[in-house]
N, C-alpha and C positions, 0 to 999 in steps of 0.2 A: 213134519210140522202139521199140526191139526187144523181143522177147518176154522176153528175159532180165531187162531192167529192170522190165518189168511184173510179172514173177514176184517180183522183189525187193521191189517196193512191197507186194504182197499178203503176202509173208512177213513184212515188217516190221509191217504192221498187225495181222496175226494174233497177234503177240507182246503185244498190248495187252489180250488177253482172258484171263480165268481158265481154267485147265485142270484136269482131274481125272486123277490118276495113282494107281493102287493104293488107291483109296478116299479119297485126300487131295486137297483143293482147293488149287491154287497160284495166287496172284494176282500180276499184274505189279507189280514194285516201282519205286521212284523211279529207280533206275539204268537199268532197262529203258526207262522212259518217256523219260529224257533221251537215251539212245542211239538210240531209234527216232526221236525228234524231230530229232536232229542228222542222222541218216542220210537221212530223208525230205527235209529241207531241202537237204542236199547234192545229192540227186537233182534236186530242183526247180530248183536253180541251174545245172544243166548246160546247159540249152537251153530255149527257149520251149515246145517240144514236151514236154519232160520236165516242165516246170512245169505245163502243162495236164493231163498224165497224173496227176500227184500230186493236183492240185486236184479232178479228177473223182473220184478214188478217195476223197478225204476227204468230198466232198459225198455220195457214195453211202453212206459209213459213217454220216453224220448221218441220212440217210433210214432206214437199217436199224436204228439204235440209239436213235432218239428216244423209243421206248417205255420206256426205262430199263433198268437192269441192267448197263450197260456204261460206267460213268462214266469210267474211265481212257481208253478209246478216244474217247468223245465229247469229253471235255475236251481231249485232245491234238489232235483234229481241229480243234476251234474255235481253239485257240491257234496252230496252224500256219497255218490259213487267215488269221488275223489277222496273223501274221508275214509272210506272203506278200502281204498286202493283196489278197486274191483277190476282186475286185469281183463276179465271176461267182457267188460264193457268197452274196451279200447276201440274195437272196430266200429261200434255204433257211435261212439263219441267223435271219432274221426269223420264218419259219414256226415254228421250234423255239426261239424266244427264251426261252420260259418253261420250258425243260428245267432241272431242278435235281436234285441228287443226294440225293433223299429228305428234304430239309429246306428250310425257308424262312429266308432270311437277307438282311440288307441289304448284306452284303459281296459285292463283285464276285468274290471267290474262288469263290462258289457260283453264278455266273451266266456260264457259259462262252461262250454265244452273244453275250451283251451285251459281254463283253470283246473278242471278235473284231470286232463291229460298231463299237465305239469306235475300233479300229485302222483301220477302213475310212474313218473320218472323214465329211466332208460328203457323200460319195457315197452313204452309207447313209441319209441324212436322209429322202428321199422315201418309201422303204419303211417306215421307222420311223414317219413321220407317219401313213401309212395304217393301220399296226397300232395306233397310239395312239388314233385316232378310230374306226375301224370293224373292227379286226382280230378274227378269230375263232380261238380256240385249238383246235388239233387234238390237244392233249395233256390238256386239262382240261375239266371240266363247265362252268366259267365262264371269263370272259375277263379277270378282274381282274389276275391275275399277268402275263399277256401285256402288258396296257396299262401296268402299273407298270414292267416291265422295259424296254419301249420308251421310256417317259419317262425312265428312268434312263440309257439309252444316249444319248438326246438331250441330257440335262443334261451328260454328260461330253464329248460332241462340241462342244456350245456353238455360238455364232454366231447370226446373224440368222435363218436358216432354221429352226434348231432351236427357237429362242425362239418364232417364229411358229406352229410346229406345236403347241407346248405351249399357247400362248394359244388357238388354235382348239379344242383338246381341252377346255380349261378351260370354255369357254362351253357345252359339251355334256355335261359330266361330272356325277357325283353329288357330294354334299357331301363324302363321304369321300375321293373322288379329288381333289377340289379342294385339299385340304390339301397333298398332296405335289406336285401340279402347281404350286401357288403357290410352294412351296419351290424347285422346279426353275427356274421363271421368275426368281425373285429371285436365285438363285445365278448364273444366266447374266448377269443385269444387273449383279450385283456384280463378276463377273469382267471384264465389259466396262469397267466404271468403273475397275477396278484397272489394266487394260492402258493405258487412256488417261492415268491418273495416273502410271504407272510404278512403282507400289507394289503388290506382290503378297503376299497373306497366305499363310502356310504352312498347308495343309489336311492335317492329320494323319489318316491312315486313310481318306481318300476313295477311294484306289485301292490294290489289293494286287497 
């Protein structure tokens, strides 16, 4: 990939950060986010080399901005990595899975790395299983949010491996953690039973 395209990726990513001009702060708006997302996706679809270049730039962005304060950039990087199903980003996404924009919520809207990992599907399960059982947060003083988010991702991915990872964690967890782990295991079992029966419940609000 040429220097011109590399510069274009950098230019696009720079648009995701707030800027100060004449004493006023300007934040990237929704239109800018959509335009940058589309432009980076188009670059990534040009060739395998271009795709790798975009993914490397997005992973670097996550590493640089995981300390917070750059929500637009972090969210877009996660969403685009999920769209590209960039399996090479799984380890980084799990490392920063407990990143959140200054608030705690059960909504996936506020869990950018979780959303990306769900898009990776079963390929993300081994790293998520590790995080659920023995993961150490690099962003927080405790590991509870990291484990909760890893469990949330496993719940949405579903399947036998995800269920086994949740069951293993259950046997080693605190009573507080067991409540949501039990819920996740039961939801996966319920989903499996529905698929076998051919009847699927409508889950309003499970994903955003």
